[in-house]
VOPAGU-2260 file (C-alpha; in pm, 1 decimal, decimal comma):
REM VOPAGU-2260
SITE   aa  ch    i         X         Y         Z
SITE  UNK   A    0    2152,7    2734,3   -3276,5
SITE  UNK   A    1    2470,6    2638,0   -3094,4
SITE  UNK   A    2    2336,5    2776,0   -2766,4
SITE  UNK   A    3    2020,5    2566,6   -2800,9
SITE  UNK   A    4    2230,5    2256,7   -2866,7
SITE  UNK   A    5    2429,2    2319,3   -2549,0
SITE  UNK   A    6    2107,9    2362,7   -2348,2
SITE  UNK   A    7    1952,0    2046,8   -2489,7
SITE  UNK   A    8    2268,5    1848,4   -2421,7
SITE  UNK   A    9    2271,9    1974,9   -2064,0
SITE  UNK   A   10    1907,6    1872,1   -2021,3
SITE  UNK   A   11    1987,4    1524,8   -2155,5
SITE  UNK   A   12    2283,8    1477,4   -1922,5
SITE  UNK   A   13    2085,5    1606,4   -1623,2
SITE  UNK   A   14    1799,8    1367,1   -1703,1
SITE  UNK   A   15    2032,5    1066,0   -1712,3
SITE  UNK   A   16    2200,2    1171,9   -1386,3
SITE  UNK   A   17    1863,8    1211,9   -1211,2
SITE  UNK   A   18    1747,1     875,8   -1351,6
SITE  UNK   A   19    2054,7     693,1   -1220,5
SITE  UNK   A   20    2046,0     865,5    -881,8
SITE  UNK   A   21    1677,3     781,1    -848,1
SITE  UNK   A   22    1753,9     410,8    -887,7
SITE  UNK   A   23    2031,9     440,3    -629,7
SITE  UNK   A   24    1797,5     616,0    -388,2
SITE  UNK   A   25    1528,5     349,1    -432,8
SITE  UNK   A   26    1789,7      74,3    -382,9
SITE  UNK   A   27    1927,6     244,1     -71,3
SITE  UNK   A   28    1583,3     276,9      81,3
SITE  UNK   A   29    1500,5     -85,7      -1,3
SITE  UNK   A   30    1801,2    -200,3     204,3
SITE  UNK   A   31    1646,5     -37,2     512,8
SITE  UNK   A   32    1350,9    -276,3     516,4
SITE  UNK   A   33    1389,9    -569,4     750,0
SITE  UNK   A   34    1202,8    -898,1     729,7
SITE  UNK   A   35     990,4   -1081,0     983,0
SITE  UNK   A   36    1174,3   -1401,7    1079,2
SITE  UNK   A   37    1017,9   -1737,3    1000,6
SITE  UNK   A   38    1027,8   -2067,5    1183,4
SITE  UNK   A   39     964,7   -1935,7    1533,8
SITE  UNK   A   40     880,9   -2202,0    1789,3
SITE  UNK   A   41     514,8   -2253,7    1876,9
SITE  UNK   A   42     510,3   -2416,9    2217,7
SITE  UNK   A   43     231,0   -2524,9    2450,8
SITE  UNK   A   44     273,6   -2212,5    2661,5
SITE  UNK   A   45     222,0   -1973,6    2367,7
SITE  UNK   A   46    -127,3   -1890,2    2492,6
SITE  UNK   A   47      35,7   -1747,2    2807,3
SITE  UNK   A   48     293,2   -1546,1    2608,9
SITE  UNK   A   49     100,7   -1416,8    2309,8
SITE  UNK   A   50    -167,0   -1153,8    2377,1
SITE  UNK   A   51    -520,9   -1167,4    2241,7
SITE  UNK   A   52    -524,8   -1057,9    1879,0
SITE  UNK   A   53    -827,1    -928,5    1689,6
SITE  UNK   A   54    -809,4    -948,7    1309,3
SITE  UNK   A   55   -1042,4    -704,6    1134,5
SITE  UNK   A   56   -1130,7    -772,7     770,8
SITE  UNK   A   57   -1352,8    -517,0     593,0
SITE  UNK   A   58   -1513,0    -649,1     274,8
SITE  UNK   A   59   -1725,4    -500,7      -1,1
SITE  UNK   A   60   -1812,8    -740,0    -284,6
SITE  UNK   A   61   -1527,7    -978,2    -203,4
SITE  UNK   A   62   -1717,7   -1305,2    -254,6
SITE  UNK   A   63   -1446,2   -1449,9    -478,4
SITE  UNK   A   64   -1166,5   -1415,4    -222,6
SITE  UNK   A   65   -1300,5   -1373,0     129,5
SITE  UNK   A   66   -1350,3   -1744,2     204,1
SITE  UNK   A   67    -990,8   -1820,0     107,5
SITE  UNK   A   68    -870,5   -1541,2     337,0
SITE  UNK   A   69   -1092,0   -1667,7     617,7
SITE  UNK   A   70    -962,6   -2022,9     576,4
SITE  UNK   A   71    -601,1   -1906,3     598,5
SITE  UNK   A   72    -685,5   -1716,5     918,7
SITE  UNK   A   73    -873,2   -2009,1    1071,9
SITE  UNK   A   74    -570,6   -2231,0    1005,9
SITE  UNK   A   75    -341,0   -2008,8    1211,9
SITE  UNK   A   76    -132,0   -2152,6    1494,2
SITE  UNK   A   77    -200,2   -1834,7    1694,6
SITE  UNK   A   78    -386,8   -1934,2    2013,6
SITE  UNK   A   79    -574,1   -1619,1    2128,2
SITE  UNK   A   80    -751,1   -1509,0    1813,6
SITE  UNK   A   81   -1066,5   -1311,6    1739,1
SITE  UNK   A   82   -1169,1   -1277,6    1374,1
SITE  UNK   A   83   -1406,1    -996,5    1274,1
SITE  UNK   A   84   -1540,9    -985,7     919,7
SITE  UNK   A   85   -1728,6    -672,0     818,4
SITE  UNK   A   86   -1969,5    -684,9     527,5
SITE  UNK   A   87   -1977,6    -324,8     407,0
SITE  UNK   A   88   -2295,1    -295,6     193,7
SITE  UNK   A   89   -2195,4    -575,9     -43,6
SITE  UNK   A   90   -2426,9    -656,5    -334,9
SITE  UNK   A   91   -2278,8   -1000,7    -401,0
SITE  UNK   A   92   -2261,4   -1310,6    -176,1
SITE  UNK   A   93   -2005,9   -1164,7      67,2
SITE  UNK   A   94   -2257,6   -1127,0     349,9
SITE  UNK   A   95   -2389,0   -1482,5     313,9
SITE  UNK   A   96   -2036,5   -1624,1     311,8
SITE  UNK   A   97   -1944,9   -1433,7     627,8
SITE  UNK   A   98   -2259,6   -1552,7     806,9
SITE  UNK   A   99   -2194,2   -1913,2     709,2
SITE  UNK   A  100   -1835,2   -1894,1     832,5
SITE  UNK   A  101   -1944,9   -1736,4    1160,2
SITE  UNK   A  102   -2193,7   -2017,6    1222,2
SITE  UNK   A  103   -1924,1   -2275,8    1158,8
SITE  UNK   A  104   -1658,3   -2121,8    1384,6
SITE  UNK   A  105   -1711,4   -1934,1    1710,7
SITE  UNK   A  106   -1390,6   -1735,0    1663,9
SITE  UNK   A  107   -1555,2   -1542,1    1379,0
SITE  UNK   A  108   -1774,6   -1239,5    1442,9
SITE  UNK   A  109   -1985,6   -1119,3    1150,7
SITE  UNK   A  110   -2077,7    -751,6    1120,9
SITE  UNK   A  111   -2313,6    -620,0     853,9
SITE  UNK   A  112   -2326,7    -253,3     759,4
SITE  UNK   A  113   -2633,5    -159,9     559,4
SITE  UNK   A  114   -2610,7     220,6     558,1
SITE  UNK   A  115   -2319,7     460,8     549,1
SITE  UNK   A  116   -2337,5     773,6     767,1
SITE  UNK   A  117   -2282,9    1106,5     593,3
SITE  UNK   A  118   -1923,7    1223,6     583,3
SITE  UNK   A  119   -1763,9     878,3     605,7
SITE  UNK   A  120   -1575,5     667,5     354,7
SITE  UNK   A  121   -1703,2     310,7     355,9
SITE  UNK   A  122   -1385,4     125,5     451,1
SITE  UNK   A  123   -1291,4     371,9     724,9
SITE  UNK   A  124   -1640,8     350,0     871,1
SITE  UNK   A  125   -1627,7     -30,5     860,9
SITE  UNK   A  126   -1298,0     -28,6    1049,5
SITE  UNK   A  127   -1440,0     218,4    1300,3
SITE  UNK   A  128   -1741,9      -2,1    1372,1
SITE  UNK   A  129   -1533,9    -319,1    1399,0
SITE  UNK   A  130   -1272,5    -156,9    1623,4
SITE  UNK   A  131   -1541,4     -75,3    1877,3
SITE  UNK   A  132   -1628,8    -446,9    1898,2
SITE  UNK   A  133   -1271,5    -578,7    1901,9
SITE  UNK   A  134   -1154,8    -722,1    2233,6
SITE  UNK   A  135    -790,0    -793,1    2151,8
SITE  UNK   A  136    -484,2    -631,7    2307,9
SITE  UNK   A  137    -361,5    -598,6    1949,6
SITE  UNK   A  138    -558,3    -527,0    1632,2
SITE  UNK   A  139    -461,1    -641,6    1285,5
SITE  UNK   A  140    -629,8    -458,2     997,7
SITE  UNK   A  141    -608,5    -654,6     675,6
SITE  UNK   A  142    -790,6    -692,6     344,5
SITE  UNK   A  143   -1026,5    -962,7     223,9
SITE  UNK   A  144    -792,0   -1088,0     -48,4
SITE  UNK   A  145    -481,3   -1156,0     161,6
SITE  UNK   A  146    -346,4   -1506,8     221,2
SITE  UNK   A  147    -173,7   -1595,1     550,3
SITE  UNK   A  148      79,0   -1873,0     605,6
SITE  UNK   A  149     -18,9   -2097,3     896,3
SITE  UNK   A  150     238,4   -1952,8    1138,3
SITE  UNK   A  151     209,8   -1595,7    1009,9
SITE  UNK   A  152      28,0   -1430,2    1299,4
SITE  UNK   A  153     255,3   -1592,9    1557,7
SITE  UNK   A  154     565,8   -1473,2    1373,2
SITE  UNK   A  155     422,7   -1124,7    1319,5
SITE  UNK   A  156     320,5   -1081,9    1681,8
SITE  UNK   A  157     647,4   -1213,5    1823,7
SITE  UNK   A  158     833,9    -971,2    1597,5
SITE  UNK   A  159     619,0    -677,4    1708,7
SITE  UNK   A  160     664,5    -760,9    2076,2
SITE  UNK   A  161    1039,3    -817,9    2045,0
SITE  UNK   A  162    1083,5    -476,7    1882,2
SITE  UNK   A  163     841,8    -292,2    2114,1
SITE  UNK   A  164     634,9    -165,9    1822,3
SITE  UNK   A  165     296,8       5,0    1843,2
SITE  UNK   A  166     228,2       3,0    1468,3
SITE  UNK   A  167     372,2    -251,4    1227,2
SITE  UNK   A  168     312,3    -223,6     851,9
SITE  UNK   A  169     410,2    -524,3     640,1
SITE  UNK   A  170     465,7    -553,9     266,2
SITE  UNK   A  171     311,3    -875,1     127,7
SITE  UNK   A  172     444,6   -1110,7    -135,2
SITE  UNK   A  173     279,6   -1011,2    -460,4
SITE  UNK   A  174     113,7   -1269,1    -686,1
SITE  UNK   A  175      40,4   -1092,7   -1015,9
SITE  UNK   A  176    -230,2   -1236,0   -1239,5
SITE  UNK   A  177     -56,4   -1140,5   -1566,2
SITE  UNK   A  178     250,9    -981,3   -1719,3
SITE  UNK   A  179     109,8    -629,4   -1767,2
SITE  UNK   A  180     -22,4    -606,2   -1414,5
SITE  UNK   A  181     312,6    -738,0   -1288,1
SITE  UNK   A  182     499,9    -464,4   -1476,5
SITE  UNK   A  183     266,7    -200,8   -1329,4
SITE  UNK   A  184     308,3    -340,0    -976,2
SITE  UNK   A  185     687,7    -347,9   -1019,3
SITE  UNK   A  186     678,9      19,8   -1115,0
SITE  UNK   A  187     461,7      90,1    -811,0
SITE  UNK   A  188     706,7     -98,0    -587,1
SITE  UNK   A  189    1007,5      87,8    -728,3
SITE  UNK   A  190     835,3     424,3    -686,4
SITE  UNK   A  191     742,5     336,3    -328,4
SITE  UNK   A  192    1103,0     248,0    -249,2
SITE  UNK   A  193    1210,2     584,9    -389,6
SITE  UNK   A  194     977,4     781,6    -161,2
SITE  UNK   A  195     952,0     573,5     157,9
SITE  UNK   A  196    1251,1     534,8     386,4
SITE  UNK   A  197    1200,9     273,4     656,2
SITE  UNK   A  198    1445,3     461,1     881,1
SITE  UNK   A  199    1235,6     776,1     855,5
SITE  UNK   A  200     919,6     580,9     934,0
SITE  UNK   A  201    1084,5     439,7    1248,4
SITE  UNK   A  202    1203,4     786,4    1357,4
SITE  UNK   A  203     942,6     923,2    1598,3
SITE  UNK   A  204    1057,1    1279,4    1523,8
SITE  UNK   A  205    1005,2    1239,2    1149,4
SITE  UNK   A  206     652,1    1306,7    1015,9
SITE  UNK   A  207     680,0    1039,6     742,9
SITE  UNK   A  208     425,1     766,0     803,5
SITE  UNK   A  209     328,5     453,3     613,1
SITE  UNK   A  210      50,6     200,1     616,1
SITE  UNK   A  211     -19,2    -119,6     422,4
SITE  UNK   A  212    -371,2    -248,4     365,2
SITE  UNK   A  213    -257,4    -609,1     377,9
SITE  UNK   A  214     -93,9    -575,3     720,4
SITE  UNK   A  215    -152,9    -288,3     960,5
SITE  UNK   A  216     -91,2    -420,0    1313,9
SITE  UNK   A  217    -151,5    -182,3    1604,5
SITE  UNK   A  218    -135,5    -204,5    1980,8
SITE  UNK   A  219    -487,1    -136,0    2110,7
SITE  UNK   A  220    -366,5      76,4    2402,5
SITE  UNK   A  221    -163,7     293,8    2163,1
SITE  UNK   A  222    -460,1     326,2    1927,4
SITE  UNK   A  223    -668,2     460,7    2214,7
SITE  UNK   A  224    -418,1     747,5    2248,9
SITE  UNK   A  225    -500,5     867,9    1896,1
SITE  UNK   A  226    -788,4    1070,8    1754,9
SITE  UNK   A  227    -953,3     750,0    1632,3
SITE  UNK   A  228   -1102,1     660,6    1298,0
SITE  UNK   A  229   -1344,3     951,8    1309,1
SITE  UNK   A  230   -1040,7    1172,3    1246,7
SITE  UNK   A  231    -972,3     969,5     930,8
SITE  UNK   A  232   -1331,7     936,6     812,0
SITE  UNK   A  233   -1269,8    1121,4     483,0
SITE  UNK   A  234    -905,4    1022,1     421,5
SITE  UNK   A  235    -900,4     832,5      91,8
SITE  UNK   A  236    -545,1     704,0     150,1
SITE  UNK   A  237    -674,1     539,9     466,4
SITE  UNK   A  238    -396,9     282,5     518,7
SITE  UNK   A  239    -125,8     546,8     533,6
SITE  UNK   A  240    -364,5     765,7     732,9
SITE  UNK   A  241    -374,6     499,2    1004,0
SITE  UNK   A  242       4,9     504,5    1018,5
SITE  UNK   A  243       1,8     883,6    1048,6
SITE  UNK   A  244    -258,9     870,8    1321,6
SITE  UNK   A  245     -55,3     618,2    1521,0
SITE  UNK   A  246     257,1     830,1    1488,4
SITE  UNK   A  247      73,8    1146,3    1594,0
SITE  UNK   A  248     -44,3     958,4    1901,6
SITE  UNK   A  249     313,2     881,0    2001,6
SITE  UNK   A  250     320,0     520,6    1883,5
SITE  UNK   A  251     641,3     357,2    1768,5
SITE  UNK   A  252     615,7     261,9    1400,8
SITE  UNK   A  253     799,1      21,6    1172,9
SITE  UNK   A  254     757,1     -99,4     815,0
SITE  UNK   A  255     901,9    -434,1     704,6
SITE  UNK   A  256     873,6    -693,0     432,0
SITE  UNK   A  257     636,1    -972,1     532,5
SITE  UNK   A  258     641,9   -1180,9     215,7
SITE  UNK   A  259     711,5   -1501,7     409,4
SITE  UNK   A  260     396,1   -1446,7     613,5
SITE  UNK   A  261     137,3   -1296,1     378,5
SITE  UNK   A  262      64,6   -1289,6       6,6
SITE  UNK   A  263    -165,7   -1084,2    -210,2
SITE  UNK   A  264    -301,0   -1090,0    -561,6
SITE  UNK   A  265    -354,3    -716,0    -567,7
SITE  UNK   A  266    -555,7    -683,0    -889,7
SITE  UNK   A  267    -664,1    -927,6   -1157,8
SITE  UNK   A  268    -588,9    -692,8   -1449,0
SITE  UNK   A  269    -510,7    -332,8   -1539,0
SITE  UNK   A  270    -877,6    -238,1   -1569,2
SITE  UNK   A  271    -937,6    -354,8   -1212,4
SITE  UNK   A  272    -628,3    -167,3   -1097,8
SITE  UNK   A  273    -752,1     150,8   -1267,2
SITE  UNK   A  274   -1087,9     115,7   -1095,3
SITE  UNK   A  275    -926,7      46,1    -759,8
SITE  UNK   A  276    -703,0     353,5    -774,1
SITE  UNK   A  277    -989,0     589,4    -860,1
SITE  UNK   A  278   -1049,9     652,1    -491,9
SITE  UNK   A  279    -707,9     718,3    -344,0
SITE  UNK   A  280    -466,5     821,7    -621,0
SITE  UNK   A  281    -623,5    1170,9    -669,1
SITE  UNK   A  282    -541,1    1234,4    -303,1
SITE  UNK   A  283    -174,4    1259,6    -405,6
SITE  UNK   A  284    -262,4    1592,4    -569,3
SITE  UNK   A  285    -438,9    1726,3    -257,4
SITE  UNK   A  286    -723,7    1784,9    -503,9
SITE  UNK   A  287    -538,8    2076,8    -660,3
SITE  UNK   A  288    -542,2    2129,5   -1039,0
SITE  UNK   A  289    -197,7    2290,4   -1029,5
SITE  UNK   A  290     -46,8    2005,5    -830,7
SITE  UNK   A  291    -218,3    1753,1   -1058,1
SITE  UNK   A  292     -73,8    1913,5   -1369,9
SITE  UNK   A  293     269,4    1921,1   -1208,1
SITE  UNK   A  294     260,4    1549,7   -1125,6
SITE  UNK   A  295     130,3    1459,4   -1471,2
SITE  UNK   A  296     408,5    1664,9   -1631,9
SITE  UNK   A  297     687,0    1457,6   -1474,9
SITE  UNK   A  298     668,7    1171,8   -1724,9
SITE  UNK   A  299     652,7    1386,8   -2043,4
SITE  UNK   A  300     938,8    1601,8   -1913,1
SITE  UNK   A  301    1145,6    1288,6   -1844,2
SITE  UNK   A  302    1078,2    1157,2   -2196,8
SITE  UNK   A  303    1181,5    1492,5   -2340,3
SITE  UNK   A  304    1498,1    1484,9   -2130,9
SITE  UNK   A  305    1597,9    1143,4   -2265,6
SITE  UNK   A  306    1532,5    1259,3   -2621,3
SITE  UNK   A  307    1771,2    1546,8   -2558,1
SITE  UNK   A  308    2054,1    1296,0   -2512,1
SITE  UNK   A  309    2052,5    1245,7   -2890,4
SITE  UNK   A  310    2200,9    1595,5   -2923,6
SITE  UNK   A  311    2516,1    1463,4   -2755,7
SITE  UNK   A  312    2810,4    1338,4   -2962,0
SITE  UNK   A  313    2781,5     971,6   -3055,6
SITE  UNK   A  314    3005,8     861,0   -2769,8
SITE  UNK   A  315    2796,8    1069,0   -2529,4
SITE  UNK   A  316    2472,5     912,9   -2653,6
SITE  UNK   A  317    2619,2     565,3   -2606,3
SITE  UNK   A  318    2743,8     647,9   -2255,5
SITE  UNK   A  319    2415,1     807,7   -2152,2
SITE  UNK   A  320    2201,5     516,3   -2264,3
SITE  UNK   A  321    2448,0     259,5   -2130,0
SITE  UNK   A  322    2422,8     421,0   -1787,6
SITE  UNK   A  323    2041,9     440,4   -1815,6
SITE  UNK   A  324    2026,0      66,2   -1881,7
SITE  UNK   A  325    2303,7     -36,7   -1642,9
SITE  UNK   A  326    2150,6     102,0   -1324,3
SITE  UNK   A  327    1818,8     -85,8   -1356,6
SITE  UNK   A  328    2014,5    -399,6   -1451,5
SITE  UNK   A  329    2227,1    -375,6   -1136,4
SITE  UNK   A  330    1931,5    -318,5    -906,4
SITE  UNK   A  331    1650,7    -527,6   -1056,0
SITE  UNK   A  332    1778,2    -854,0    -904,7
SITE  UNK   A  333    1760,0    -702,4    -555,4
SITE  UNK   A  334    1408,7    -573,3    -610,1
SITE  UNK   A  335    1302,3    -906,6    -757,9
SITE  UNK   A  336    1422,6   -1098,0    -450,9
SITE  UNK   A  337    1252,6    -853,9    -217,7
SITE  UNK   A  338     916,0    -849,7    -391,0
SITE  UNK   A  339     897,2   -1193,5    -561,5
SITE  UNK   A  340     828,3   -1014,9    -891,6
SITE  UNK   A  341    1034,6   -1103,8   -1197,4
SITE  UNK   A  342    1354,1    -917,1   -1281,3
SITE  UNK   A  343    1219,1    -836,8   -1625,4
SITE  UNK   A  344     921,1    -653,9   -1474,2
SITE  UNK   A  345    1161,8    -414,4   -1302,5
SITE  UNK   A  346    1376,3    -375,2   -1613,0
SITE  UNK   A  347    1058,3    -267,6   -1793,2
SITE  UNK   A  348    1005,0       5,8   -1535,4
SITE  UNK   A  349     945,3     274,7   -1804,0
SITE  UNK   A  350     655,8      68,1   -1939,8
SITE  UNK   A  351     513,8      20,5   -1591,5
SITE  UNK   A  352     553,3     390,5   -1518,1
SITE  UNK   A  353     364,1     473,7   -1838,5
SITE  UNK   A  354      83,8     236,2   -1734,3
SITE  UNK   A  355      61,0     400,5   -1391,8
SITE  UNK   A  356      62,5     743,5   -1558,0
SITE  UNK   A  357    -235,7     644,4   -1772,7
SITE  UNK   A  358    -421,8     506,1   -1469,5
SITE  UNK   A  359    -344,2     820,0   -1269,0
SITE  UNK   A  360    -450,0    1046,5   -1557,0
SITE  UNK   A  361    -778,7     860,3   -1586,5
SITE  UNK   A  362    -846,2     892,6   -1213,3
SITE  UNK   A  363    -782,9    1267,4   -1226,3
SITE  UNK   A  364   -1000,5    1309,0   -1535,1
SITE  UNK   A  365   -1288,3    1129,4   -1361,9
SITE  UNK   A  366   -1232,8    1332,6   -1044,7
SITE  UNK   A  367   -1279,0    1664,6   -1222,6
SITE  UNK   A  368   -1546,1    1538,9   -1459,6
SITE  UNK   A  369   -1760,1    1410,9   -1171,8
SITE  UNK   A  370   -1673,0    1691,3    -934,0
SITE  UNK   A  371   -1542,1    1438,2    -684,4
SITE  UNK   A  372   -1491,8    1067,1    -623,9
SITE  UNK   A  373   -1755,4     798,9    -665,6
SITE  UNK   A  374   -1675,9     504,9    -439,8
SITE  UNK   A  375   -1890,9     207,1    -348,6
SITE  UNK   A  376   -2202,9     385,9    -473,2
SITE  UNK   A  377   -2139,6     711,9    -284,0
SITE  UNK   A  378   -2035,2    1048,7    -429,5
SITE  UNK   A  379   -1779,2    1255,3    -236,8
SITE  UNK   A  380   -1733,2    1616,4    -348,4
SITE  UNK   A  381   -1391,7    1772,2    -405,6
SITE  UNK   A  382   -1433,3    2030,5    -128,0
SITE  UNK   A  383   -1542,5    1752,3     109,1
SITE  UNK   A  384   -1234,8    1547,6      18,2
SITE  UNK   A  385   -1002,0    1846,1      68,3
SITE  UNK   A  386   -1141,8    1915,8     414,0
SITE  UNK   A  387   -1116,5    1551,8     517,4
SITE  UNK   A  388    -762,1    1486,4     395,1
SITE  UNK   A  389    -517,0    1431,5     678,7
SITE  UNK   A  390    -197,5    1341,5     494,2
SITE  UNK   A  391      47,0    1622,8     425,9
SITE  UNK   A  392     181,9    1512,0      88,8
């Protein structure tokens, strides 16, 4: 019995140490992210300095948000701008809204996709089609629910040019629709900071790549040195896949916070978040049952480890839980400033992590129950997804 007590105490102490070090790692990585400066001058000669920029916005059933996104893009101070909106087989009013906007403004090009070729994911195919029609020296891939400040594209492009970047990924300012979704997003943000080092992304010799659906800016000439979207046609984590593709092609990459330029209400509620992550979250497992079980086991093992702290002497229990609370308290203010999410949402990280675990578990259950992923009305088999995955996770 004594030996078991020693083992359980050791597990408890190790769990607390790993927990605290994880927060330190996430904080350290978060300090590596720069910000795009605001307030840059927009002079009369900007049209001679700033290159032509094509903004590509794929949309499937985005009638509630796409007009707001389009308005924010039309209000940009950027002089040389081409806007391409792609209606990817929408069943709502998205197509009609895009056509109306295109008739009202010559800068907008409307593309309608009615059928999806075999072996393609819808969004990747939409980007592929639009890229072939883009004329800009730079291409900005963004989503149909992103809001842009009026000077955003000018600031983003000047930053990219000043830093000689070929691929710029930008983290938006989050605008959660409710407290539970905010807690889940805060947990997602914290987890991302733990795994993604901006210094590694910027290191051309490091394979780590990143992409952000709200802001993926690429130099067109550098994109032409890559395998192209056909290489990514079955990559469910397509945003990061674009970053990987750019890095493989020799492009210089950078990831920054762009909260002063763009904002995003990612999901309206947890149910919408669960539905949205059905497509890409199973890709984290590489569609392996063993890997899936290993990832799902992390949270229960962590809970067990914290329960083991109660086998410590009373002073040890107090110290362990004080440290477990102190580290999030010290770091949550930094994360709150960086992300615009509340400090409390980061302090409730365990709750957010549990919510993400449930969403991830559901996505995996549906994956194996269906024998693949159902996305935008199309079924993709597990073997097909394995063969098409490009990310080495």
